[in-house]
Phi, psi and omega in degrees: 000132185285311180243123178235123176241118187236114169053047179288135174232132177219126179237145175239138180253121175239102186063237179264002183261129176255125177249124181263107184281324179229138184233092178052050184279128181220140170192169179224157175217143175279155176297138178087004178271156165258128177242143176240129175252118182255157176155155180288171174301137180087004182278347178109006184299308183292323176301315180298314181297319182294325178290314179296326181279359177079017179269325182236167182249145172273148174283326178214162176102182187218142172234128179236131180236117181061032180084001180251125181278119182268343183287351177255007184282151173282171177302318180297317179293323178293325177298315179294322176300313179295323182290319189259335192242349190232137171238141181240135172237125186250166182296323187250028166070310179056038175282154179277116192296330184265012175246147177288173176306309181302314184290325175300321179284324181299323179305314179290322179299325185286347182263005178232153184279334186228087183251161173287150178295138186300317180296324176296320181291319177300319178296319182297327182258009175072032185236017184298320183285351180254013189303330184260009179271157176265157182309322181296343181266007184245154172285170179299318179296322178293320177298321178294324176298320178294318180295326175293316178299318180299321179287326185275339188304331183266015178055058182290150174289326182231133174247118179259130181237111183261102182049056187293344179249005187298332182256012186246156175284174187302308184292320179292324177301317180294325178296318180292320178295321176299317178299318179297322176294320179296318177300316179301317180289317186287316186254358180057036180281132172283125187239134177236118185248131171251141187199160170272343192273106183300329184297329182297335180301340180298334181273354189262152173280334183228131180242124177237142177234127179254142173217120179052042175082004181239142176281117182255351176211132178219104190230134172275124183270110180272356181232061178298134180245159177287155183299330181298334187267349181280147180226146172209000000 
């Protein structure tokens, strides 16, 4: 099993109040799958993603990626794990405003030893003709394509997408989901998407639902559909 999450517990302390974000959360994913984690705000989705991505720490439990346990890593080891094995795509793109499309992707390329060629990546996300434009000159969908390219350039084992369509309109959202499916097929990248939108689960091989820090649904999707066919 490529990704194994076992009995994760995470608590946050605010003054005298303890909030339990994750309660013995467990699931697995095969390499090359797309997984969708559904749930309302406060259900623990982002906390779960941040722990798997090496940004946050679990209080208890274990996360293993490709047979390597990351929950026992030091800060230095986690930095290297994030640099070499993980890509992040966020809702609001987080592009560097004073760098061109090419330069935004190049920044990520420069921090890894074995990256995809930038022109190949631009071609893959349909942004080659916009390589010399700045983020302010792009639409929201185009900026999200650049952020996906930036995350993929370093050949991550895991691509995390935190509400990747949350700031986009309906048609642009479907374009981005189609792109994620194409990336999954072309590069065999394992992708984990968190979202409020139940319809997005149709493109995934694995559907997980969180409620109050607990997984209340874990389903293998035997009828994956193309992004063009999903409706909401």
